[in-house]
C-alpha positions as CSV (number, residue, x, y, z in Angstrom):
1,X,0.0,0.0,0.0
2,X,1.7,3.3,-1.1
3,X,2.5,5.6,1.8
4,X,3.6,9.3,1.4
5,X,5.0,11.5,4.1
6,X,4.4,15.2,3.6
7,X,6.5,17.8,5.5
8,X,4.1,20.6,6.3
9,X,5.2,24.1,7.6
10,X,3.1,26.4,9.8
11,X,1.1,23.8,11.8
12,X,1.0,24.8,15.4
13,X,-2.2,23.5,16.9
14,X,-4.6,20.6,17.0
15,X,-7.2,22.6,15.0
16,X,-4.5,22.7,12.3
17,X,-4.3,18.9,12.3
18,X,-8.1,18.6,11.9
19,X,-8.2,21.1,9.0
20,X,-5.3,19.4,7.2
21,X,-6.6,15.9,7.8
22,X,-10.1,16.7,6.5
23,X,-8.7,18.2,3.3
24,X,-6.3,15.2,2.7
25,X,-9.1,12.6,3.3
26,X,-11.2,14.3,0.7
27,X,-8.6,13.6,-2.0
28,X,-9.8,10.6,-4.2
29,X,-7.7,7.4,-3.5
30,X,-6.6,8.4,0.0
31,X,-7.4,5.7,2.5
32,X,-5.8,7.0,5.7
33,X,-4.3,10.1,7.1
34,X,-2.3,10.8,10.3
35,X,-1.4,14.4,10.9
36,X,1.0,15.7,13.6
37,X,1.4,19.4,14.2
38,X,4.3,18.8,16.7
39,X,6.2,16.9,14.1
40,X,5.1,19.1,11.2
41,X,4.1,16.3,9.0
42,X,1.2,14.2,7.6
43,X,1.5,10.5,6.7
44,X,-1.0,9.6,3.9
45,X,-1.9,6.1,2.8
46,X,-3.5,5.5,-0.7
47,X,-5.0,2.7,-2.7
48,X,-2.5,3.3,-5.5
49,X,-0.4,6.1,-6.9
50,X,-1.8,9.6,-6.2
51,X,-0.6,12.8,-7.8
52,X,1.5,14.6,-5.2
53,X,0.3,17.9,-6.6
54,X,-3.3,17.1,-5.5
55,X,-2.1,16.3,-2.0
56,X,-0.1,19.6,-1.9
57,X,-3.1,21.5,-3.1
58,X,-5.3,20.0,-0.4
59,X,-2.7,21.1,2.3
60,X,-2.6,24.6,0.8
61,X,-6.4,24.8,0.8
62,X,-6.2,24.3,4.5
63,X,-3.8,27.3,4.7
64,X,-0.4,25.5,4.9
65,X,2.5,24.5,2.6
66,X,4.2,21.2,1.8
67,X,7.9,21.2,2.3
68,X,10.3,20.2,-0.5
69,X,11.8,17.3,1.4
70,X,8.8,14.9,1.4
71,X,9.6,11.2,1.0
72,X,7.6,8.4,-0.5
73,X,7.9,4.7,0.3
74,X,6.1,1.7,-1.0
75,X,5.2,-0.4,2.1
76,X,3.7,-3.8,2.4
77,X,0.7,-3.8,4.6
78,X,1.7,-6.6,7.0
79,X,5.4,-7.1,7.1
80,X,7.6,-4.0,7.0
81,X,10.2,-5.2,9.5
82,X,10.0,-8.8,8.5
83,X,10.7,-7.9,4.9
84,X,13.7,-5.8,5.8
85,X,15.2,-8.6,7.9
86,X,14.5,-11.3,5.2
87,X,15.9,-9.1,2.5
88,X,19.0,-8.4,4.7
89,X,19.5,-12.1,5.3
90,X,19.3,-12.8,1.6
91,X,21.8,-10.1,0.8
92,X,24.1,-11.4,3.6
93,X,24.0,-14.9,2.1
94,X,24.9,-13.5,-1.3
95,X,27.7,-11.5,0.3
96,X,29.2,-14.6,1.9
97,X,29.3,-16.3,-1.4
98,X,30.9,-13.2,-3.0
99,X,33.3,-13.0,-0.1
100,X,34.3,-16.6,-0.4
101,X,34.9,-16.2,-4.1
102,X,37.0,-13.1,-3.5
103,X,39.1,-14.8,-0.8
104,X,39.8,-17.7,-3.3
105,X,40.9,-15.1,-5.9
106,X,43.2,-13.4,-3.4
107,X,44.7,-16.7,-2.3
108,X,45.3,-17.6,-5.9
109,X,47.6,-14.6,-6.5
110,X,46.0,-11.2,-6.0
111,X,49.1,-10.3,-4.0
112,X,47.7,-8.6,-0.9
113,X,45.0,-6.6,-2.7
114,X,41.6,-6.5,-1.0
115,X,39.2,-8.2,-3.4
116,X,35.9,-6.5,-4.4
117,X,34.0,-9.5,-3.0
118,X,35.8,-9.2,0.3
119,X,34.9,-5.5,0.6
120,X,31.3,-6.4,-0.3
121,X,31.3,-8.8,2.6
122,X,32.4,-6.1,5.1
123,X,29.8,-3.6,3.9
124,X,26.9,-6.0,3.8
125,X,27.9,-7.6,7.1
126,X,27.4,-4.2,8.7
127,X,24.0,-3.9,7.0
128,X,22.8,-7.2,8.4
129,X,24.6,-6.8,11.8
130,X,22.4,-3.9,13.0
131,X,18.9,-5.5,12.7
132,X,20.2,-8.9,13.9
133,X,22.0,-7.3,16.8
134,X,18.8,-5.3,17.6
135,X,16.8,-8.5,17.7
136,X,19.2,-10.3,20.0
137,X,19.4,-7.3,22.3
138,X,15.6,-6.9,22.3
139,X,15.1,-10.6,23.0
140,X,17.3,-10.3,26.1
141,X,15.1,-7.5,27.5
142,X,11.8,-9.4,27.4
143,X,10.0,-9.7,30.8
144,X,8.3,-13.0,31.3
145,X,5.4,-14.0,33.6
146,X,4.0,-17.5,34.4
147,X,0.7,-17.4,32.5
148,X,0.0,-20.5,30.4
149,X,-2.2,-23.2,31.7
150,X,-0.1,-26.1,30.3
151,X,-3.2,-27.9,29.1
152,X,-3.0,-29.9,25.8
153,X,-3.2,-27.7,22.7
154,X,-6.2,-28.9,20.8
155,X,-7.0,-25.6,19.0
156,X,-5.7,-25.2,15.5
157,X,-4.0,-21.9,14.6
158,X,-2.3,-19.5,17.1
159,X,-4.1,-17.7,19.9
160,X,-2.9,-14.7,21.9
161,X,-4.5,-13.4,25.1
162,X,-3.9,-9.6,25.5
163,X,-4.5,-8.0,28.9
164,X,-4.3,-4.4,30.1
165,X,-3.8,-4.0,33.9
166,X,-4.6,-0.8,35.9
167,X,-2.3,-0.8,38.9
168,X,-2.8,2.5,40.7
169,X,0.3,4.5,41.3
170,X,2.2,3.0,38.4
171,X,4.6,5.4,36.8
172,X,2.8,7.3,34.0
173,X,-0.5,5.7,34.8
174,X,-3.3,6.3,37.2
175,X,-2.7,8.1,40.5
176,X,-3.2,6.2,43.8
177,X,-6.9,6.1,44.9
178,X,-6.8,3.5,47.7
179,X,-7.5,0.6,45.3
180,X,-5.2,-2.3,46.2
181,X,-3.8,-4.8,43.7
182,X,-4.2,-4.9,40.0
183,X,-7.3,-5.3,37.8
184,X,-7.7,-5.9,34.0
185,X,-9.6,-3.2,32.3
186,X,-8.8,-4.8,28.9
187,X,-9.0,-8.4,27.8
188,X,-8.8,-9.3,24.1
189,X,-8.5,-12.7,22.4
190,X,-6.5,-12.6,19.1
191,X,-6.7,-15.7,17.0
192,X,-4.9,-16.5,13.8
193,X,-6.6,-19.5,12.1
194,X,-4.9,-21.9,9.8
195,X,-7.0,-20.3,7.0
196,X,-9.4,-17.4,6.9
197,X,-9.3,-13.9,8.5
198,X,-7.6,-13.1,11.8
199,X,-10.0,-12.3,14.6
200,X,-9.7,-9.9,17.5
201,X,-12.5,-10.4,20.1
202,X,-12.8,-8.1,23.1
203,X,-14.0,-9.7,26.3
204,X,-15.8,-7.2,28.5
205,X,-14.2,-7.0,31.9
206,X,-17.5,-7.5,33.6
207,X,-18.3,-10.7,31.7
208,X,-20.0,-13.2,34.0
209,X,-17.7,-16.3,34.2
210,X,-16.8,-19.2,36.4
211,X,-13.4,-18.6,37.8
212,X,-11.6,-21.9,38.7
213,X,-11.3,-22.3,42.4
214,X,-13.4,-19.2,43.1
215,X,-16.8,-19.7,41.4
216,X,-19.0,-17.2,39.5
217,X,-17.7,-13.7,39.3
218,X,-16.7,-11.0,36.8
219,X,-13.9,-11.7,34.4
220,X,-11.5,-9.1,35.7
221,X,-11.7,-10.7,39.2
222,X,-9.7,-13.6,37.8
223,X,-6.6,-11.5,37.5
224,X,-7.1,-9.9,40.9
225,X,-7.5,-13.4,42.5
226,X,-4.7,-15.2,40.7
227,X,-2.9,-13.0,38.2
228,X,-2.1,-13.9,34.6
229,X,-2.3,-17.7,35.1
230,X,-5.8,-17.7,36.5
231,X,-7.0,-15.2,33.9
232,X,-5.7,-17.5,31.1
233,X,-7.4,-20.5,32.7
234,X,-10.7,-18.6,33.0
235,X,-10.6,-17.4,29.4
236,X,-9.8,-20.9,28.2
237,X,-12.8,-22.3,30.2
238,X,-15.1,-19.5,28.8
239,X,-14.2,-19.9,25.2
240,X,-12.9,-23.5,24.8
241,X,-9.9,-22.0,23.0
242,X,-6.3,-22.9,24.0
243,X,-4.1,-19.8,24.6
244,X,-0.6,-20.1,23.1
245,X,0.8,-16.7,24.1
246,X,0.0,-14.1,26.7
247,X,0.9,-10.4,26.7
248,X,0.2,-7.9,29.4
249,X,0.7,-4.1,29.6
250,X,-0.1,-1.7,32.4
251,X,-1.8,1.7,31.8
252,X,1.5,3.3,32.8
253,X,3.2,1.4,30.0
254,X,0.7,2.7,27.5
255,X,1.4,6.2,28.7
256,X,5.1,5.7,28.3
257,X,4.8,4.3,24.7
258,X,2.4,7.1,23.6
259,X,4.9,9.7,24.9
260,X,7.8,7.9,23.3
261,X,6.2,8.1,19.8
262,X,5.1,11.7,20.3
263,X,1.4,11.1,20.6
264,X,-1.3,9.2,18.6
265,X,-4.2,10.1,16.4
266,X,-7.6,9.0,17.8
267,X,-11.1,9.6,16.4
268,X,-14.6,9.8,17.8
269,X,-17.1,8.9,15.1
270,X,-20.8,9.1,16.0
271,X,-21.5,6.2,13.6
272,X,-19.2,4.0,15.7
273,X,-19.0,5.6,19.1
274,X,-22.3,5.7,20.8
275,X,-21.8,8.8,22.9
276,X,-23.5,12.2,23.3
277,X,-21.3,15.1,22.4
278,X,-19.7,17.0,24.1
279,X,-18.2,14.2,26.1
280,X,-17.1,15.2,29.6
281,X,-16.5,12.1,31.8
282,X,-15.1,13.1,35.2
283,X,-14.2,9.5,36.2
284,X,-11.9,8.8,33.3
285,X,-11.0,12.4,32.6
286,X,-12.1,12.1,28.9
287,X,-13.2,15.4,27.3
288,X,-14.2,15.3,23.6
289,X,-16.1,18.3,22.4
290,X,-17.2,17.2,19.0
291,X,-16.9,14.3,16.5
292,X,-13.6,14.1,14.7
293,X,-9.9,13.1,15.0
294,X,-7.0,14.7,16.8
295,X,-3.5,13.8,18.0
296,X,-3.3,13.3,21.7
297,X,-0.7,12.8,24.4
298,X,-0.6,10.1,27.1
299,X,-3.2,11.6,29.5
300,X,-5.9,12.0,26.8
301,X,-5.0,8.5,25.4
302,X,-5.5,6.9,28.8
303,X,-8.8,8.7,29.3
304,X,-9.9,7.6,25.8
305,X,-9.2,4.0,26.6
306,X,-10.7,4.0,30.1
307,X,-14.0,5.9,29.6
308,X,-17.1,3.8,29.7
309,X,-19.8,5.6,31.8
310,X,-20.4,8.3,29.2
311,X,-20.5,5.6,26.5
312,X,-24.1,4.3,25.9
313,X,-22.6,0.8,25.2
314,X,-20.4,0.7,28.3
315,X,-17.7,-1.9,28.2
316,X,-18.5,-2.7,24.5
317,X,-17.8,0.9,23.4
318,X,-14.7,1.0,25.6
319,X,-13.4,-2.1,23.9
320,X,-13.7,-0.5,20.5
321,X,-11.8,2.5,21.7
322,X,-9.1,0.4,23.3
323,X,-8.7,-1.5,20.0
324,X,-8.4,1.9,18.2
325,X,-5.7,3.1,20.6
326,X,-3.6,0.0,20.1
327,X,-4.1,0.1,16.3
328,X,-3.0,3.8,16.3
329,X,0.1,3.1,18.4
330,X,1.0,0.1,16.1
331,X,0.6,2.2,13.0
332,X,2.9,4.9,14.3
333,X,5.6,2.4,15.5
334,X,5.8,0.8,12.0
335,X,6.3,4.2,10.3
336,X,8.9,3.3,7.5
337,X,11.0,6.4,8.5
338,X,12.1,4.4,11.6
339,X,14.2,2.2,9.3
340,X,16.6,5.2,9.1
341,X,16.5,6.2,12.8
342,X,18.5,3.5,14.8
343,X,18.6,5.7,17.9
344,X,14.8,6.0,17.9
345,X,14.5,2.3,17.3
346,X,16.4,1.5,20.4
347,X,14.4,4.0,22.5
348,X,11.1,2.6,21.3
349,X,12.1,-1.0,21.9
350,X,13.4,-0.2,25.3
351,X,10.1,1.6,26.2
352,X,7.9,-1.0,24.7
353,X,9.6,-4.0,26.2
354,X,9.8,-2.2,29.6
355,X,6.0,-1.9,29.6
356,X,5.2,-5.4,28.5
357,X,5.2,-8.8,30.2
358,X,4.7,-12.0,28.1
359,X,4.3,-15.7,28.9
360,X,7.3,-17.9,29.4
361,X,8.6,-19.2,26.1
362,X,7.4,-16.2,24.2
363,X,10.3,-14.6,22.3
364,X,10.9,-11.5,20.2
365,X,9.9,-13.4,17.0
366,X,6.6,-14.4,18.7
367,X,6.0,-10.8,19.6
368,X,6.6,-9.7,16.1
369,X,4.1,-12.3,14.8
370,X,1.6,-11.0,17.5
371,X,2.1,-7.5,16.1
372,X,1.5,-8.6,12.5
373,X,-1.6,-10.6,13.7
374,X,-3.0,-7.5,15.4
375,X,-2.5,-5.4,12.3
376,X,-4.2,-8.1,10.2
377,X,-7.2,-8.2,12.6
378,X,-7.6,-4.4,12.7
379,X,-7.1,-4.1,9.0
380,X,-9.8,-4.1,6.3
381,X,-9.8,-7.9,6.1
382,X,-9.8,-8.6,9.8
383,X,-12.7,-9.7,12.0
384,X,-13.4,-7.7,15.1
385,X,-16.1,-7.7,17.8
386,X,-17.3,-9.2,21.0
387,X,-18.9,-12.5,21.9
388,X,-22.7,-12.9,21.4
389,X,-24.3,-11.3,24.4
390,X,-27.6,-12.0,26.2
391,X,-27.5,-9.0,28.5
392,X,-25.4,-5.9,29.4
393,X,-26.9,-5.7,32.9
394,X,-27.2,-9.2,34.2
395,X,-27.5,-9.2,38.0
396,X,-27.1,-12.7,39.4
397,X,-26.5,-11.5,43.0
398,X,-23.4,-10.8,45.1
399,X,-21.3,-9.5,42.2
400,X,-23.3,-6.5,40.9
401,X,-24.1,-5.8,37.3
402,X,-22.4,-8.1,34.8
403,X,-22.3,-8.8,31.1
404,X,-23.9,-12.1,30.2
405,X,-22.7,-14.1,27.2
406,X,-25.4,-15.9,25.2
407,X,-24.7,-19.6,26.1
408,X,-26.7,-20.9,23.2
409,X,-24.9,-18.9,20.5
410,X,-21.4,-18.9,22.0
411,X,-20.1,-22.4,21.0
412,X,-20.8,-21.8,17.3
413,X,-19.3,-18.3,17.6
414,X,-16.0,-19.5,19.0
415,X,-15.9,-22.3,16.5
416,X,-16.1,-19.8,13.7
417,X,-13.3,-17.8,15.2
418,X,-11.1,-20.8,15.4
419,X,-11.9,-22.1,11.9
420,X,-11.7,-18.6,10.3
421,X,-15.2,-18.8,8.7
422,X,-16.4,-15.3,9.5
423,X,-16.5,-13.1,6.4
424,X,-13.4,-10.9,6.1
425,X,-13.9,-7.4,7.4
426,X,-17.0,-8.3,9.5
427,X,-17.9,-7.0,12.9
428,X,-19.3,-9.9,15.0
429,X,-21.1,-10.7,18.2
430,X,-22.9,-8.2,20.5
431,X,-26.5,-7.9,21.4
432,X,-28.9,-9.2,18.6
433,X,-30.7,-6.3,16.9
434,X,-34.4,-6.3,16.9
């Protein structure tokens, strides 16, 4: 998918971002826009080649000018970093062959001259050394947590359980409020089937479940009672799907990553987000005056992900916004310009891995595959949604208001997730309409 970065002069405010973004999105062929006033740039994705002059004219119509140093890249939608590493590996293999040939030539009588092949080996060895060294270094910084159940894997494909915890007082996260321990505000099941579209299913934190050893309760109580391991067991019991990898990030970690990448673009669309504008939610701190997109820093990003009381769909709406936040962070991190910024690569990896904990046995390659799977699920061909629900306000007693999954429809739903038989690009589950 072609991606063009435009350097824009004169942008100094969030209103600038909104004006420029609206003009660029109106250009035929444009499929996505991310504008950052602080960086003075706009990243534009298109279905195919688009005349740069039309994009420049759109920016000028908003009252700004495009710099002369814009750069264009052709990027593959799912595998920017993977392609770079594979290409580097292939080049290195060729270099080794060339170097061996050069060495033989020198030994045969080149008389102390450095062969062309030998020089090529040195240069290309440096090219491959950086990404491989970065991978080895990153792999050594991964934080692991005992999470997997150890039950036999009878589920085809690969399944990831993603959790977001909200420990109060965590650096960069929520301030202390007397709440003890950690809870999971975010639980998502990401499944890559052997064939068919990748699915990302949000499990509402208040889902009514049976927690092994504790009985009926809300889903997020599993993490409070027994940490990652009990949460995995509970989700496996709820869905019948074996979890292969677990990844957890605290809200403080989200804040650090958002700050490290200079903010993220988030949108509130009345066709998707069931809220009444202006949004002003004191509990989460989210304030959003009108529909539209804007680039936000970590405090606003956290509020965006936590708000639920001002959302008419409660946990369901919050799940959608959490998915959007993660998608926006991922899109920013895989910006092709990072290929030429090794210092920033190190900073982002250090921040990201410092905020994450993953299951034992999960390495940097698994985490890369997780990132690619998430991009596939949140892309145009992915499947997103929630389980089929019977009630958003089920009150069984002793645990307050809960979300009740439709027991009759759930088995077929999870089977479709595993087998990849949902139509690509579909939004699934929820409360039946009508």
